[in-house]
Gaussian input, Z-matrix of N, CA and C with variables (Angstrom, degrees):
# hf/3-21g

backbone

0 1
 N
 C     1     B1
 C     2     B2     1     A1
 N     3     B3     2     A2     1     D1
 C     4     B4     3     A3     2     D2
 C     5     B5     4     A4     3     D3
 N     6     B6     5     A5     4     D4
 C     7     B7     6     A6     5     D5
 C     8     B8     7     A7     6     D6
 N     9     B9     8     A8     7     D7
 C    10    B10     9     A9     8     D8
 C    11    B11    10    A10     9     D9
 N    12    B12    11    A11    10    D10
 C    13    B13    12    A12    11    D11
 C    14    B14    13    A13    12    D12
 N    15    B15    14    A14    13    D13
 C    16    B16    15    A15    14    D14
 C    17    B17    16    A16    15    D15
 N    18    B18    17    A17    16    D16
 C    19    B19    18    A18    17    D17
 C    20    B20    19    A19    18    D18
 N    21    B21    20    A20    19    D19
 C    22    B22    21    A21    20    D20
 C    23    B23    22    A22    21    D21
 N    24    B24    23    A23    22    D22
 C    25    B25    24    A24    23    D23
 C    26    B26    25    A25    24    D24
 N    27    B27    26    A26    25    D25
 C    28    B28    27    A27    26    D26
 C    29    B29    28    A28    27    D27
 N    30    B30    29    A29    28    D28
 C    31    B31    30    A30    29    D29
 C    32    B32    31    A31    30    D30
 N    33    B33    32    A32    31    D31
 C    34    B34    33    A33    32    D32
 C    35    B35    34    A34    33    D33
 N    36    B36    35    A35    34    D34
 C    37    B37    36    A36    35    D35
 C    38    B38    37    A37    36    D36
 N    39    B39    38    A38    37    D37
 C    40    B40    39    A39    38    D38
 C    41    B41    40    A40    39    D39
 N    42    B42    41    A41    40    D40
 C    43    B43    42    A42    41    D41
 C    44    B44    43    A43    42    D42
 N    45    B45    44    A44    43    D43
 C    46    B46    45    A45    44    D44
 C    47    B47    46    A46    45    D45
 N    48    B48    47    A47    46    D46
 C    49    B49    48    A48    47    D47
 C    50    B50    49    A49    48    D48
 N    51    B51    50    A50    49    D49
 C    52    B52    51    A51    50    D50
 C    53    B53    52    A52    51    D51
 N    54    B54    53    A53    52    D52
 C    55    B55    54    A54    53    D53
 C    56    B56    55    A55    54    D54
 N    57    B57    56    A56    55    D55
 C    58    B58    57    A57    56    D56
 C    59    B59    58    A58    57    D57
 N    60    B60    59    A59    58    D58
 C    61    B61    60    A60    59    D59
 C    62    B62    61    A61    60    D60
 N    63    B63    62    A62    61    D61
 C    64    B64    63    A63    62    D62
 C    65    B65    64    A64    63    D63
 N    66    B66    65    A65    64    D64
 C    67    B67    66    A66    65    D65
 C    68    B68    67    A67    66    D66
 N    69    B69    68    A68    67    D67
 C    70    B70    69    A69    68    D68
 C    71    B71    70    A70    69    D69
 N    72    B72    71    A71    70    D70
 C    73    B73    72    A72    71    D71
 C    74    B74    73    A73    72    D72
 N    75    B75    74    A74    73    D73
 C    76    B76    75    A75    74    D74
 C    77    B77    76    A76    75    D75
 N    78    B78    77    A77    76    D76
 C    79    B79    78    A78    77    D77
 C    80    B80    79    A79    78    D78
 N    81    B81    80    A80    79    D79
 C    82    B82    81    A81    80    D80
 C    83    B83    82    A82    81    D81
 N    84    B84    83    A83    82    D82
 C    85    B85    84    A84    83    D83
 C    86    B86    85    A85    84    D84
 N    87    B87    86    A86    85    D85
 C    88    B88    87    A87    86    D86
 C    89    B89    88    A88    87    D87
 N    90    B90    89    A89    88    D88
 C    91    B91    90    A90    89    D89
 C    92    B92    91    A91    90    D90
 N    93    B93    92    A92    91    D91
 C    94    B94    93    A93    92    D92
 C    95    B95    94    A94    93    D93
 N    96    B96    95    A95    94    D94
 C    97    B97    96    A96    95    D95
 C    98    B98    97    A97    96    D96
 N    99    B99    98    A98    97    D97
 C   100   B100    99    A99    98    D98
 C   101   B101   100   A100    99    D99
 N   102   B102   101   A101   100   D100
 C   103   B103   102   A102   101   D101
 C   104   B104   103   A103   102   D102
 N   105   B105   104   A104   103   D103
 C   106   B106   105   A105   104   D104
 C   107   B107   106   A106   105   D105
 N   108   B108   107   A107   106   D106
 C   109   B109   108   A108   107   D107
 C   110   B110   109   A109   108   D108
 N   111   B111   110   A110   109   D109
 C   112   B112   111   A111   110   D110
 C   113   B113   112   A112   111   D111
 N   114   B114   113   A113   112   D112
 C   115   B115   114   A114   113   D113
 C   116   B116   115   A115   114   D114
 N   117   B117   116   A116   115   D115
 C   118   B118   117   A117   116   D116
 C   119   B119   118   A118   117   D117
 N   120   B120   119   A119   118   D118
 C   121   B121   120   A120   119   D119
 C   122   B122   121   A121   120   D120
 N   123   B123   122   A122   121   D121
 C   124   B124   123   A123   122   D122
 C   125   B125   124   A124   123   D123
 N   126   B126   125   A125   124   D124
 C   127   B127   126   A126   125   D125
 C   128   B128   127   A127   126   D126
 N   129   B129   128   A128   127   D127
 C   130   B130   129   A129   128   D128
 C   131   B131   130   A130   129   D129
 N   132   B132   131   A131   130   D130
 C   133   B133   132   A132   131   D131
 C   134   B134   133   A133   132   D132
 N   135   B135   134   A134   133   D133
 C   136   B136   135   A135   134   D134
 C   137   B137   136   A136   135   D135
 N   138   B138   137   A137   136   D136
 C   139   B139   138   A138   137   D137
 C   140   B140   139   A139   138   D138
 N   141   B141   140   A140   139   D139
 C   142   B142   141   A141   140   D140
 C   143   B143   142   A142   141   D141
 N   144   B144   143   A143   142   D142
 C   145   B145   144   A144   143   D143
 C   146   B146   145   A145   144   D144
 N   147   B147   146   A146   145   D145
 C   148   B148   147   A147   146   D146
 C   149   B149   148   A148   147   D147
 N   150   B150   149   A149   148   D148
 C   151   B151   150   A150   149   D149
 C   152   B152   151   A151   150   D150
 N   153   B153   152   A152   151   D151
 C   154   B154   153   A153   152   D152
 C   155   B155   154   A154   153   D153
 N   156   B156   155   A155   154   D154
 C   157   B157   156   A156   155   D155
 C   158   B158   157   A157   156   D156
 N   159   B159   158   A158   157   D157
 C   160   B160   159   A159   158   D158
 C   161   B161   160   A160   159   D159
 N   162   B162   161   A161   160   D160
 C   163   B163   162   A162   161   D161
 C   164   B164   163   A163   162   D162
 N   165   B165   164   A164   163   D163
 C   166   B166   165   A165   164   D164
 C   167   B167   166   A166   165   D165
 N   168   B168   167   A167   166   D166
 C   169   B169   168   A168   167   D167
 C   170   B170   169   A169   168   D168
 N   171   B171   170   A170   169   D169
 C   172   B172   171   A171   170   D170
 C   173   B173   172   A172   171   D171
 N   174   B174   173   A173   172   D172
 C   175   B175   174   A174   173   D173
 C   176   B176   175   A175   174   D174
 N   177   B177   176   A176   175   D175
 C   178   B178   177   A177   176   D176
 C   179   B179   178   A178   177   D177
 N   180   B180   179   A179   178   D178
 C   181   B181   180   A180   179   D179
 C   182   B182   181   A181   180   D180
 N   183   B183   182   A182   181   D181
 C   184   B184   183   A183   182   D182
 C   185   B185   184   A184   183   D183
 N   186   B186   185   A185   184   D184
 C   187   B187   186   A186   185   D185
 C   188   B188   187   A187   186   D186
 N   189   B189   188   A188   187   D187
 C   190   B190   189   A189   188   D188
 C   191   B191   190   A190   189   D189
 N   192   B192   191   A191   190   D190
 C   193   B193   192   A192   191   D191
 C   194   B194   193   A193   192   D192
 N   195   B195   194   A194   193   D193
 C   196   B196   195   A195   194   D194
 C   197   B197   196   A196   195   D195
 N   198   B198   197   A197   196   D196
 C   199   B199   198   A198   197   D197
 C   200   B200   199   A199   198   D198
 N   201   B201   200   A200   199   D199
 C   202   B202   201   A201   200   D200
 C   203   B203   202   A202   201   D201
 N   204   B204   203   A203   202   D202
 C   205   B205   204   A204   203   D203
 C   206   B206   205   A205   204   D204
 N   207   B207   206   A206   205   D205
 C   208   B208   207   A207   206   D206
 C   209   B209   208   A208   207   D207
 N   210   B210   209   A209   208   D208
 C   211   B211   210   A210   209   D209
 C   212   B212   211   A211   210   D210
 N   213   B213   212   A212   211   D211
 C   214   B214   213   A213   212   D212
 C   215   B215   214   A214   213   D213
 N   216   B216   215   A215   214   D214
 C   217   B217   216   A216   215   D215
 C   218   B218   217   A217   216   D216
 N   219   B219   218   A218   217   D217
 C   220   B220   219   A219   218   D218
 C   221   B221   220   A220   219   D219
 N   222   B222   221   A221   220   D220
 C   223   B223   222   A222   221   D221
 C   224   B224   223   A223   222   D222
 N   225   B225   224   A224   223   D223
 C   226   B226   225   A225   224   D224
 C   227   B227   226   A226   225   D225
 N   228   B228   227   A227   226   D226
 C   229   B229   228   A228   227   D227
 C   230   B230   229   A229   228   D228
 N   231   B231   230   A230   229   D229
 C   232   B232   231   A231   230   D230
 C   233   B233   232   A232   231   D231
 N   234   B234   233   A233   232   D232
 C   235   B235   234   A234   233   D233
 C   236   B236   235   A235   234   D234
 N   237   B237   236   A236   235   D235
 C   238   B238   237   A237   236   D236
 C   239   B239   238   A238   237   D237
 N   240   B240   239   A239   238   D238
 C   241   B241   240   A240   239   D239
 C   242   B242   241   A241   240   D240
 N   243   B243   242   A242   241   D241
 C   244   B244   243   A243   242   D242
 C   245   B245   244   A244   243   D243
 N   246   B246   245   A245   244   D244
 C   247   B247   246   A246   245   D245
 C   248   B248   247   A247   246   D246
 N   249   B249   248   A248   247   D247
 C   250   B250   249   A249   248   D248
 C   251   B251   250   A250   249   D249
 N   252   B252   251   A251   250   D250
 C   253   B253   252   A252   251   D251
 C   254   B254   253   A253   252   D252
 N   255   B255   254   A254   253   D253
 C   256   B256   255   A255   254   D254
 C   257   B257   256   A256   255   D255
 N   258   B258   257   A257   256   D256
 C   259   B259   258   A258   257   D257
 C   260   B260   259   A259   258   D258
 N   261   B261   260   A260   259   D259
 C   262   B262   261   A261   260   D260
 C   263   B263   262   A262   261   D261
 N   264   B264   263   A263   262   D262
 C   265   B265   264   A264   263   D263
 C   266   B266   265   A265   264   D264
 N   267   B267   266   A266   265   D265
 C   268   B268   267   A267   266   D266
 C   269   B269   268   A268   267   D267
 N   270   B270   269   A269   268   D268
 C   271   B271   270   A270   269   D269
 C   272   B272   271   A271   270   D270
 N   273   B273   272   A272   271   D271
 C   274   B274   273   A273   272   D272
 C   275   B275   274   A274   273   D273
 N   276   B276   275   A275   274   D274
 C   277   B277   276   A276   275   D275
 C   278   B278   277   A277   276   D276
 N   279   B279   278   A278   277   D277
 C   280   B280   279   A279   278   D278
 C   281   B281   280   A280   279   D279
 N   282   B282   281   A281   280   D280
 C   283   B283   282   A282   281   D281
 C   284   B284   283   A283   282   D282
 N   285   B285   284   A284   283   D283
 C   286   B286   285   A285   284   D284
 C   287   B287   286   A286   285   D285
 N   288   B288   287   A287   286   D286
 C   289   B289   288   A288   287   D287
 C   290   B290   289   A289   288   D288
 N   291   B291   290   A290   289   D289
 C   292   B292   291   A291   290   D290
 C   293   B293   292   A292   291   D291
 N   294   B294   293   A293   292   D292
 C   295   B295   294   A294   293   D293
 C   296   B296   295   A295   294   D294
 N   297   B297   296   A296   295   D295
 C   298   B298   297   A297   296   D296
 C   299   B299   298   A298   297   D297
 N   300   B300   299   A299   298   D298
 C   301   B301   300   A300   299   D299
 C   302   B302   301   A301   300   D300
 N   303   B303   302   A302   301   D301
 C   304   B304   303   A303   302   D302
 C   305   B305   304   A304   303   D303
 N   306   B306   305   A305   304   D304
 C   307   B307   306   A306   305   D305
 C   308   B308   307   A307   306   D306
 N   309   B309   308   A308   307   D307
 C   310   B310   309   A309   308   D308
 C   311   B311   310   A310   309   D309
 N   312   B312   311   A311   310   D310
 C   313   B313   312   A312   311   D311
 C   314   B314   313   A313   312   D312
 N   315   B315   314   A314   313   D313
 C   316   B316   315   A315   314   D314
 C   317   B317   316   A316   315   D315
 N   318   B318   317   A317   316   D316
 C   319   B319   318   A318   317   D317
 C   320   B320   319   A319   318   D318
 N   321   B321   320   A320   319   D319
 C   322   B322   321   A321   320   D320
 C   323   B323   322   A322   321   D321
 N   324   B324   323   A323   322   D322
 C   325   B325   324   A324   323   D323
 C   326   B326   325   A325   324   D324
 N   327   B327   326   A326   325   D325
 C   328   B328   327   A327   326   D326
 C   329   B329   328   A328   327   D327
 N   330   B330   329   A329   328   D328
 C   331   B331   330   A330   329   D329
 C   332   B332   331   A331   330   D330
 N   333   B333   332   A332   331   D331
 C   334   B334   333   A333   332   D332
 C   335   B335   334   A334   333   D333
 N   336   B336   335   A335   334   D334
 C   337   B337   336   A336   335   D335
 C   338   B338   337   A337   336   D336

   B1=1.4612
   B2=1.4951
   B3=1.3854
   B4=1.4066
   B5=1.6003
   B6=1.2853
   B7=1.5013
   B8=1.5269
   B9=1.2669
   B10=1.5164
   B11=1.5316
   B12=1.2995
   B13=1.4432
   B14=1.5563
   B15=1.3520
   B16=1.4368
   B17=1.5214
   B18=1.3718
   B19=1.4911
   B20=1.5651
   B21=1.2034
   B22=1.5502
   B23=1.4815
   B24=1.3247
   B25=1.4964
   B26=1.4643
   B27=1.3697
   B28=1.4598
   B29=1.4627
   B30=1.2797
   B31=1.4325
   B32=1.6203
   B33=1.2809
   B34=1.5167
   B35=1.5757
   B36=1.2216
   B37=1.5036
   B38=1.5299
   B39=1.2981
   B40=1.4707
   B41=1.5247
   B42=1.3520
   B43=1.4304
   B44=1.5574
   B45=1.3316
   B46=1.4314
   B47=1.5094
   B48=1.2861
   B49=1.3741
   B50=1.5225
   B51=1.3864
   B52=1.3867
   B53=1.4794
   B54=1.2874
   B55=1.4760
   B56=1.5777
   B57=1.2645
   B58=1.4980
   B59=1.5077
   B60=1.3109
   B61=1.4127
   B62=1.5613
   B63=1.2982
   B64=1.4703
   B65=1.5087
   B66=1.3146
   B67=1.4812
   B68=1.5009
   B69=1.3251
   B70=1.5544
   B71=1.5420
   B72=1.3610
   B73=1.4310
   B74=1.4815
   B75=1.2531
   B76=1.4111
   B77=1.4997
   B78=1.4104
   B79=1.4284
   B80=1.5990
   B81=1.3373
   B82=1.4409
   B83=1.5653
   B84=1.2754
   B85=1.4463
   B86=1.5041
   B87=1.3869
   B88=1.4512
   B89=1.5207
   B90=1.2795
   B91=1.4473
   B92=1.5051
   B93=1.2921
   B94=1.4331
   B95=1.5731
   B96=1.3799
   B97=1.5434
   B98=1.5385
   B99=1.3471
   B100=1.4546
   B101=1.5490
   B102=1.2903
   B103=1.5084
   B104=1.4881
   B105=1.3217
   B106=1.6082
   B107=1.5231
   B108=1.2988
   B109=1.5114
   B110=1.5594
   B111=1.3298
   B112=1.4607
   B113=1.5218
   B114=1.3594
   B115=1.5117
   B116=1.4907
   B117=1.4020
   B118=1.4136
   B119=1.5692
   B120=1.2941
   B121=1.6065
   B122=1.4997
   B123=1.3117
   B124=1.5188
   B125=1.5218
   B126=1.2963
   B127=1.4897
   B128=1.5124
   B129=1.3483
   B130=1.5153
   B131=1.5070
   B132=1.3475
   B133=1.4465
   B134=1.5366
   B135=1.3099
   B136=1.5521
   B137=1.5343
   B138=1.2909
   B139=1.4334
   B140=1.5082
   B141=1.3834
   B142=1.4903
   B143=1.4923
   B144=1.3748
   B145=1.5364
   B146=1.5433
   B147=1.3166
   B148=1.3999
   B149=1.5367
   B150=1.3881
   B151=1.4174
   B152=1.4499
   B153=1.2910
   B154=1.4520
   B155=1.5131
   B156=1.3197
   B157=1.5632
   B158=1.6166
   B159=1.3414
   B160=1.4395
   B161=1.5505
   B162=1.3224
   B163=1.4569
   B164=1.4669
   B165=1.3445
   B166=1.4114
   B167=1.5342
   B168=1.3350
   B169=1.4112
   B170=1.5496
   B171=1.3245
   B172=1.4832
   B173=1.5946
   B174=1.2824
   B175=1.4671
   B176=1.5400
   B177=1.2769
   B178=1.5129
   B179=1.4896
   B180=1.3816
   B181=1.3552
   B182=1.5489
   B183=1.3743
   B184=1.5408
   B185=1.5321
   B186=1.3647
   B187=1.4308
   B188=1.4747
   B189=1.3854
   B190=1.4336
   B191=1.5126
   B192=1.3878
   B193=1.5058
   B194=1.4817
   B195=1.2953
   B196=1.4446
   B197=1.5196
   B198=1.3312
   B199=1.4869
   B200=1.4594
   B201=1.3377
   B202=1.4364
   B203=1.5098
   B204=1.3751
   B205=1.4676
   B206=1.4734
   B207=1.4126
   B208=1.3822
   B209=1.5110
   B210=1.2913
   B211=1.4846
   B212=1.6397
   B213=1.2910
   B214=1.4569
   B215=1.5438
   B216=1.3019
   B217=1.4511
   B218=1.6056
   B219=1.2984
   B220=1.4486
   B221=1.5349
   B222=1.3372
   B223=1.4547
   B224=1.4848
   B225=1.2461
   B226=1.4323
   B227=1.5200
   B228=1.3093
   B229=1.4048
   B230=1.6139
   B231=1.3915
   B232=1.4920
   B233=1.5075
   B234=1.3535
   B235=1.4608
   B236=1.4852
   B237=1.3269
   B238=1.3739
   B239=1.5067
   B240=1.3417
   B241=1.4102
   B242=1.5272
   B243=1.3482
   B244=1.5161
   B245=1.5190
   B246=1.4055
   B247=1.5307
   B248=1.5427
   B249=1.3078
   B250=1.4278
   B251=1.4718
   B252=1.3960
   B253=1.4048
   B254=1.5127
   B255=1.3436
   B256=1.5732
   B257=1.5522
   B258=1.2081
   B259=1.3404
   B260=1.4564
   B261=1.3727
   B262=1.4463
   B263=1.5353
   B264=1.2994
   B265=1.4493
   B266=1.5359
   B267=1.2705
   B268=1.4101
   B269=1.4780
   B270=1.3041
   B271=1.3998
   B272=1.4953
   B273=1.3797
   B274=1.4719
   B275=1.4894
   B276=1.2307
   B277=1.4705
   B278=1.5105
   B279=1.3360
   B280=1.4517
   B281=1.5333
   B282=1.3721
   B283=1.4631
   B284=1.4904
   B285=1.2861
   B286=1.4137
   B287=1.4588
   B288=1.3662
   B289=1.4913
   B290=1.4811
   B291=1.3355
   B292=1.4876
   B293=1.4875
   B294=1.2939
   B295=1.5272
   B296=1.6525
   B297=1.1907
   B298=1.4444
   B299=1.5562
   B300=1.3058
   B301=1.5072
   B302=1.5088
   B303=1.2664
   B304=1.4720
   B305=1.5430
   B306=1.3253
   B307=1.4989
   B308=1.5355
   B309=1.3395
   B310=1.5499
   B311=1.4808
   B312=1.3117
   B313=1.4153
   B314=1.5793
   B315=1.3695
   B316=1.5307
   B317=1.4394
   B318=1.3849
   B319=1.4241
   B320=1.5789
   B321=1.3664
   B322=1.4859
   B323=1.5757
   B324=1.3054
   B325=1.3866
   B326=1.6583
   B327=1.3357
   B328=1.4488
   B329=1.5228
   B330=1.3374
   B331=1.4958
   B332=1.4510
   B333=1.3592
   B334=1.4496
   B335=1.4939
   B336=1.3629
   B337=1.4678
   B338=1.5232
   A1=109.01
   A2=115.90
   A3=119.39
   A4=105.46
   A5=113.29
   A6=120.71
   A7=111.98
   A8=115.37
   A9=119.23
   A10=110.99
   A11=117.02
   A12=121.17
   A13=110.15
   A14=114.31
   A15=118.00
   A16=113.52
   A17=116.44
   A18=120.87
   A19=106.77
   A20=116.85
   A21=120.45
   A22=110.63
   A23=120.67
   A24=124.63
   A25=104.43
   A26=119.79
   A27=120.29
   A28=113.81
   A29=121.44
   A30=126.09
   A31=111.35
   A32=111.79
   A33=119.23
   A34=105.38
   A35=119.63
   A36=123.24
   A37=107.88
   A38=118.80
   A39=120.63
   A40=112.92
   A41=118.10
   A42=123.36
   A43=109.73
   A44=119.70
   A45=125.19
   A46=114.96
   A47=116.77
   A48=122.67
   A49=115.90
   A50=112.51
   A51=117.69
   A52=113.40
   A53=118.15
   A54=125.56
   A55=106.12
   A56=114.73
   A57=116.51
   A58=113.55
   A59=119.89
   A60=121.00
   A61=106.38
   A62=118.94
   A63=118.40
   A64=117.27
   A65=109.66
   A66=113.04
   A67=113.41
   A68=117.41
   A69=121.08
   A70=107.42
   A71=119.29
   A72=119.27
   A73=108.69
   A74=124.22
   A75=126.57
   A76=111.13
   A77=116.23
   A78=119.04
   A79=105.11
   A80=117.53
   A81=124.85
   A82=110.16
   A83=120.72
   A84=120.03
   A85=109.28
   A86=113.45
   A87=124.37
   A88=112.75
   A89=113.48
   A90=120.10
   A91=111.34
   A92=120.44
   A93=120.66
   A94=115.07
   A95=111.16
   A96=119.23
   A97=105.66
   A98=119.16
   A99=119.96
   A100=110.66
   A101=115.03
   A102=117.70
   A103=110.29
   A104=116.83
   A105=116.47
   A106=110.19
   A107=117.03
   A108=122.68
   A109=107.04
   A110=115.62
   A111=116.34
   A112=117.40
   A113=111.53
   A114=116.60
   A115=112.01
   A116=117.13
   A117=121.23
   A118=112.73
   A119=112.59
   A120=121.05
   A121=106.48
   A122=110.45
   A123=115.30
   A124=109.98
   A125=116.65
   A126=121.58
   A127=114.51
   A128=117.62
   A129=116.98
   A130=110.05
   A131=121.17
   A132=122.57
   A133=112.83
   A134=112.62
   A135=117.15
   A136=107.70
   A137=122.85
   A138=124.06
   A139=109.75
   A140=119.66
   A141=117.04
   A142=110.99
   A143=116.80
   A144=120.48
   A145=109.77
   A146=120.17
   A147=123.29
   A148=107.55
   A149=117.82
   A150=120.94
   A151=112.90
   A152=122.13
   A153=125.78
   A154=111.47
   A155=114.15
   A156=116.70
   A157=109.56
   A158=114.30
   A159=116.38
   A160=109.29
   A161=117.93
   A162=120.91
   A163=113.33
   A164=118.93
   A165=124.44
   A166=114.39
   A167=116.00
   A168=122.50
   A169=112.79
   A170=113.92
   A171=119.44
   A172=111.31
   A173=116.07
   A174=117.59
   A175=109.04
   A176=115.11
   A177=115.92
   A178=112.54
   A179=118.09
   A180=123.39
   A181=105.32
   A182=111.16
   A183=112.65
   A184=106.75
   A185=111.66
   A186=117.82
   A187=109.13
   A188=117.18
   A189=119.32
   A190=106.79
   A191=118.39
   A192=117.98
   A193=109.14
   A194=117.12
   A195=120.87
   A196=108.63
   A197=116.97
   A198=120.80
   A199=115.40
   A200=116.67
   A201=116.16
   A202=112.57
   A203=119.49
   A204=122.23
   A205=114.53
   A206=116.85
   A207=115.06
   A208=117.59
   A209=115.52
   A210=122.61
   A211=106.93
   A212=111.79
   A213=113.46
   A214=111.68
   A215=115.95
   A216=119.61
   A217=106.15
   A218=112.88
   A219=118.73
   A220=108.43
   A221=113.48
   A222=117.61
   A223=109.74
   A224=119.05
   A225=124.30
   A226=113.42
   A227=119.83
   A228=121.19
   A229=104.66
   A230=111.14
   A231=114.55
   A232=109.25
   A233=111.29
   A234=118.58
   A235=106.09
   A236=123.33
   A237=125.35
   A238=113.73
   A239=117.10
   A240=122.25
   A241=114.69
   A242=110.46
   A243=114.93
   A244=103.76
   A245=109.45
   A246=117.77
   A247=106.58
   A248=117.44
   A249=121.13
   A250=112.28
   A251=119.21
   A252=123.92
   A253=109.49
   A254=113.18
   A255=118.19
   A256=110.94
   A257=124.93
   A258=131.66
   A259=115.07
   A260=115.76
   A261=122.94
   A262=115.81
   A263=115.41
   A264=121.02
   A265=110.22
   A266=123.04
   A267=126.38
   A268=115.18
   A269=120.26
   A270=126.59
   A271=111.68
   A272=119.15
   A273=122.16
   A274=109.84
   A275=117.34
   A276=119.84
   A277=107.81
   A278=113.31
   A279=122.71
   A280=105.55
   A281=112.66
   A282=119.68
   A283=108.48
   A284=121.76
   A285=129.66
   A286=112.51
   A287=117.33
   A288=118.19
   A289=105.92
   A290=116.55
   A291=122.65
   A292=107.60
   A293=113.39
   A294=123.32
   A295=103.01
   A296=113.19
   A297=123.78
   A298=112.01
   A299=111.21
   A300=109.27
   A301=111.02
   A302=114.41
   A303=119.32
   A304=112.48
   A305=111.52
   A306=111.90
   A307=108.46
   A308=118.24
   A309=115.25
   A310=112.45
   A311=121.19
   A312=124.28
   A313=112.82
   A314=109.30
   A315=116.16
   A316=110.25
   A317=117.98
   A318=123.79
   A319=108.69
   A320=113.82
   A321=120.53
   A322=113.75
   A323=114.74
   A324=117.39
   A325=108.79
   A326=115.42
   A327=115.70
   A328=116.49
   A329=115.72
   A330=119.00
   A331=106.45
   A332=123.49
   A333=122.99
   A334=113.86
   A335=114.82
   A336=117.66
   A337=110.81
   D1=147.49
   D2=-178.92
   D3=-79.60
   D4=168.50
   D5=174.90
   D6=-59.52
   D7=-39.11
   D8=177.48
   D9=-66.31
   D10=-41.64
   D11=179.86
   D12=-64.71
   D13=-44.12
   D14=177.84
   D15=-60.64
   D16=-42.51
   D17=178.80
   D18=-63.79
   D19=-40.22
   D20=-176.26
   D21=-66.70
   D22=-44.21
   D23=-177.60
   D24=-70.76
   D25=-47.17
   D26=177.80
   D27=-59.69
   D28=-33.88
   D29=176.60
   D30=-63.91
   D31=-38.06
   D32=-178.09
   D33=-74.65
   D34=-41.34
   D35=-176.28
   D36=-74.89
   D37=-27.26
   D38=177.67
   D39=-64.95
   D40=-22.66
   D41=-174.69
   D42=-78.06
   D43=123.17
   D44=177.96
   D45=-53.18
   D46=-45.17
   D47=-179.91
   D48=-62.87
   D49=-42.46
   D50=177.77
   D51=-68.18
   D52=-35.97
   D53=175.34
   D54=-61.38
   D55=-50.49
   D56=-179.62
   D57=-60.16
   D58=-37.48
   D59=176.92
   D60=-62.60
   D61=-50.81
   D62=177.06
   D63=-51.45
   D64=-47.95
   D65=-176.36
   D66=-69.93
   D67=-38.51
   D68=-179.73
   D69=-66.56
   D70=-41.14
   D71=-172.86
   D72=-80.08
   D73=-14.64
   D74=179.34
   D75=-66.26
   D76=-23.33
   D77=-174.36
   D78=-87.96
   D79=-38.22
   D80=176.43
   D81=-162.51
   D82=145.74
   D83=177.85
   D84=-63.97
   D85=142.82
   D86=-177.35
   D87=-129.12
   D88=153.03
   D89=174.93
   D90=-84.59
   D91=166.39
   D92=-179.00
   D93=-61.68
   D94=-36.34
   D95=177.63
   D96=-64.87
   D97=-47.44
   D98=179.22
   D99=-57.32
   D100=-41.74
   D101=-177.87
   D102=-68.74
   D103=-33.65
   D104=175.44
   D105=-56.15
   D106=-42.73
   D107=-176.25
   D108=-73.03
   D109=-49.56
   D110=-173.06
   D111=-71.22
   D112=-27.44
   D113=179.93
   D114=-101.17
   D115=0.79
   D116=179.99
   D117=51.06
   D118=52.48
   D119=178.75
   D120=-136.46
   D121=161.70
   D122=-177.77
   D123=-82.00
   D124=161.21
   D125=179.95
   D126=-53.48
   D127=-45.18
   D128=-179.69
   D129=-66.52
   D130=-36.16
   D131=174.95
   D132=-60.25
   D133=-47.02
   D134=177.94
   D135=-60.45
   D136=-48.64
   D137=-175.35
   D138=-62.71
   D139=-39.53
   D140=-178.12
   D141=-70.43
   D142=-36.26
   D143=177.44
   D144=-67.26
   D145=-37.82
   D146=-179.64
   D147=-64.10
   D148=-44.78
   D149=177.84
   D150=-60.14
   D151=-42.82
   D152=175.87
   D153=-62.43
   D154=-42.30
   D155=179.45
   D156=-66.44
   D157=-35.92
   D158=179.74
   D159=-68.55
   D160=-42.23
   D161=-178.10
   D162=-55.21
   D163=-31.92
   D164=177.25
   D165=-100.54
   D166=12.78
   D167=174.16
   D168=60.49
   D169=31.37
   D170=-179.47
   D171=-96.90
   D172=-8.18
   D173=176.91
   D174=-144.27
   D175=150.57
   D176=177.88
   D177=-125.13
   D178=150.32
   D179=-176.97
   D180=-100.09
   D181=136.66
   D182=176.33
   D183=-133.55
   D184=152.20
   D185=179.16
   D186=-98.67
   D187=129.65
   D188=-178.28
   D189=-128.76
   D190=146.99
   D191=171.72
   D192=-77.23
   D193=144.68
   D194=173.99
   D195=-89.19
   D196=121.08
   D197=-177.25
   D198=-65.43
   D199=-17.56
   D200=-176.93
   D201=-85.26
   D202=-43.98
   D203=-177.47
   D204=-117.33
   D205=-0.36
   D206=176.62
   D207=83.09
   D208=-13.36
   D209=-178.86
   D210=-76.77
   D211=161.94
   D212=178.38
   D213=-101.41
   D214=147.70
   D215=-177.25
   D216=-131.60
   D217=156.73
   D218=176.22
   D219=-94.30
   D220=132.93
   D221=174.65
   D222=-128.55
   D223=163.73
   D224=-171.51
   D225=-122.76
   D226=141.13
   D227=-179.08
   D228=-146.71
   D229=146.96
   D230=-178.66
   D231=-63.24
   D232=148.76
   D233=177.52
   D234=-110.74
   D235=31.16
   D236=173.63
   D237=-144.44
   D238=157.23
   D239=173.41
   D240=-104.26
   D241=-36.51
   D242=-171.83
   D243=-157.41
   D244=146.47
   D245=169.79
   D246=-119.50
   D247=124.94
   D248=177.73
   D249=-116.85
   D250=127.92
   D251=174.98
   D252=-112.29
   D253=122.72
   D254=-179.11
   D255=-119.71
   D256=143.73
   D257=161.88
   D258=-96.48
   D259=102.72
   D260=-177.99
   D261=-123.40
   D262=120.42
   D263=-179.03
   D264=54.18
   D265=45.27
   D266=179.31
   D267=71.08
   D268=20.70
   D269=-178.67
   D270=-131.78
   D271=135.13
   D272=173.67
   D273=-80.91
   D274=131.02
   D275=170.38
   D276=-120.58
   D277=138.39
   D278=178.19
   D279=-120.56
   D280=129.93
   D281=179.48
   D282=-126.80
   D283=127.20
   D284=176.00
   D285=-106.30
   D286=111.30
   D287=175.17
   D288=-84.47
   D289=110.27
   D290=-176.62
   D291=-91.36
   D292=152.00
   D293=174.75
   D294=-72.95
   D295=152.88
   D296=175.62
   D297=-131.51
   D298=123.52
   D299=179.09
   D300=-77.84
   D301=169.04
   D302=-173.49
   D303=-63.30
   D304=-40.85
   D305=-175.65
   D306=-66.06
   D307=-38.05
   D308=176.30
   D309=-65.98
   D310=-38.58
   D311=178.10
   D312=-60.12
   D313=-39.90
   D314=179.53
   D315=-66.66
   D316=-44.39
   D317=-176.63
   D318=-60.56
   D319=-47.09
   D320=175.42
   D321=-56.19
   D322=-35.99
   D323=-174.89
   D324=-80.64
   D325=-35.89
   D326=172.11
   D327=-67.92
   D328=-32.00
   D329=-179.11
   D330=-77.52
   D331=-15.80
   D332=178.44
   D333=-83.94
   D334=-10.31
   D335=-172.94
   D336=-83.96

C-alpha cells in the first residue's frame, strides 16, 4: 500500500465509531439503525462512518430479508479479518487480510485452471 493509502486507512481506524462498527458487526451483520443503538451514535454519524469504511473496502453491504415483514434490509459486515502493520527496512507496510466470499473464491479457482 502507498503511504497515502496507509494514512487513509489508519485515519478510518483511528475513529472510535468506525472501530465500534467493525467490532459490533464482526459478531453478526447489523443494519444502520441497529448500529445507532449499539454504537450510541446518531444516524448521520453511522452513515458517514459506513461510507468511509466502504471507501476503503473495510465493510460490505448485504441485503437480507426481514423475517418479520418480508421486506429486505441492508446490513453491514466487516470485509476484513486482520490488519497488520510492519516496519521493514525503514518503511511502514500495511496489510489487510480481507474476507472472501465463496463465489469469489470459486471464480478465482476456475480462472486458475
